[in-house]
N, C-alpha and C positions, 0 to 999 in steps of 0.2 A: 482536610483533604490531603491525601498522600501524593507523592510525586508522580506515581503511575496514573492516578486518577486525573491529575492535572494535565498530564501528557495526552491522555485519552480525550479529555474535553477540548484541549487545544487542537487535536487532530480532527475532531468532529466539526469544530468551527471552521477550520481550513477547508474541509470537504464541502460544507455548506456554502462558503464563499466561492469556492471553485465552481460548484454547480450553478450558483447564481450568475457568476461571470460568464459561464458557458451559455446559459440561457439567454442572457442579454446580448451576447455575440450573435447567437442564432436569430434573435428578434431583429437586430440591426441588419443582418444579412438578408433576412426575409423582407424587411422594409425596402431594401435596395432591389428587390425583385428576384432573390435567390429562392427558387421553388424547392430545392432540396432542403434548405434550412427550414422553410415553413413545414415541410413534410416531417422533419425531425421533431418540430414543436408539436405537431398533431399527434405523432406516435407517443410522445411523452405524456399526453393527457387522455388519449382516445379511450382506453379501456375503462378508466374510472368515470369519464364523462358519459360514456354509453350506459354504464350501470345506473347513474343518476337519472339520465333521460328516460331510460326504460321504466324506472319506477313511477314516472309521471303518467305513463300510458298503459303499461302492462302488455304492450304488443310490440313484437320485435320490428316489424316493418315500419310502424309509425315512429319508433325510436330511431331507426336508421335514417329515415327520411328527415327527421328533425335534426339529427346530428350532422347530416350533410348541409342543411341550411345554416346550422351554427358555424361550421367550418368556413362556409362561403362568406358569411357575415364577418367572421374574424379576419379572413383574408382581405376583404374589402376595407375593413376598418383598421387594419394593421398600421398604415402610414400615420394614423393619429394616435397610436398607442405611445404613451409618454414614459413607460418603464417605471412608473411610480408604484406599481404593484407587480406581482408575479404574473407570468403568462397564464398560469393556472387559475388565479383569482379572476383575472380579466375575462378569460373565455368562459368561466363558470357563470359570470354575470350575464354574458350574452346568452348562454344556454338557458338560464332561468327565465329571462325575458321571453325567449323564443317558446319555451315550454308553456309558460303562463298564457301567452297569446293563443297558442294552439289548443290548450286544454279548456279554454273558455267555450269552445264548441259544446253545445248541449249533448250531442251524441257521444263525443269523446269523454265528457264528464260522466255520463251514464255508464259507458263501457268501463271506465276506470273504476267506478265504485262497485261494479259487478264482478270484478276480478277477485279471486281469493288472495293470492300473493304471488309475486313474480318469480320467474325462473331463478334468478340469482339468489333470492331468499330461500327458495325451495332447496337449492343446491347447498347453501350454507347450513340450513337446518338438517338436511339429509346427512351431511358429513358429520355434524355434531352428534346427531342421533346414532349414527353408525359407530362412532367412537365410544359413546356411552354404553351402547348395547353390548358391543364386543367386550368392553372392560367390565361388564356386568354392573355398571353404576345404576342402570335403570332397567326395569322390566319391560316386556313388550307392551303391557298395558300403559305404563308411564310414557313410553315412546309415542303411542297413539294419542295420548292426552296432549303431549307436547305439540304434535302436528295440528291437532284441532285448535289448541290455544293460539298457536302462531297464525293460523288461517283467520281466526276471529280478530286478532289484533290487527293484522294487515288490512282486513276489510274495514275496520274502524278507522284506520289511518287514511285509507283512500276516500272515506266519506267526510273527512275534515274540510272545513272551508279552506279555500286556496291559500290564504296567507298563513294559516296554521300548518297546512300540509307541507308548504315549502320549508319552514324552519325545522319541522320534524325530519324531513328527508335529509336536509343538509347537516343538521347537528346530531340527531340520534342515529341515523342510518349511514350517512357519509362520514360521520365522526369528525366534522369540522369544528373548530373552536368557535366560541361565541363571537370573537373578534373577526374571524374569517367569514362567518355567516353575515355579520353586520356589514362587512366590506362588500361582499357579493351582492347583497340585497339593497345596499346603500340606505340603511336605516341605523339608528343608534343601537348600541349594544343593549341598552335597557329595554328597547322595544323588542329585540330578539328574545330576551329573557321573559318578558311579559307574554309574548305570543307562545313561547314554549310552555310556560306555566298554564296558560289557558288551554292549549292543545292537550297537555297531559291530563288536565282536569276533565276535559271532554272525553278523552279516551277512557279514563277510569270510570266515569259515569256510564258510558256506553257498554263497557265490558261488565260492569256490575249488573246492568239490565239484562245481559245475556248469561248471567250466572257465573262469570269468570272474575274472580277476585284478584288474581295476580297472574 
C-alpha cells in the first residue's frame, strides 16, 4: 500500500466515524424530544426506505401510508433505541415488520403479484436501456426483449413466498450485505443464504417455465 492509498483509507475511516458520531448525536437529541433532530434522521433514510416499501406493494399511496406508520413507530420506539446498530438498520427492521404485517392481507398479496414491475425499477431499466440504445450497444429489438425479460423477472419475484421475497428485496435489489439482512430480519446469516438460494432456485424454475433462460 502506498502512502497516498494509506492516507485515503485513513480519510475514509475518519469520515465514517464522523458520520456515525453525528448520527448518534442526532439520535440522542431526538430521544430528548428534539423534533428537528428526528426530522434529520428521517430525511437521511426516507428516499431509500420508500423505495424498499414501494417494492412490497407496487402502489404509491400504500407505500406512503406504510412509511408514515413506520416513522410513527420509530418515533414512539426511539426512547428504547440503544445505539447498538445504526439508525438505518433499526428503522429498516421496523419497516420490514410493518410491511410484512400489511402484505399478509389477501387483497394486497393478490395486487402485489399482479403488478409487472414498480416505477423505480422501470425508471432504472429505462435509463439503462436509453444509454445502451444511444451508444448503439443494443438494437431496438434487444431493448424490447430486455423490457419483457425484466417484467417477467419482477412478476416472478412478487410471487415468491414472503420469507423469500424479503431477502431478495433486501439483498438483491436493495444491495444490502448478508450481515445487514441478517441483522434487519433477526435471523442467522446462514438462514439468509439458504433463503436466497431457495428463492433464486424458484425464480430460475419459474423463468424456465416461461421460456426465459437468463
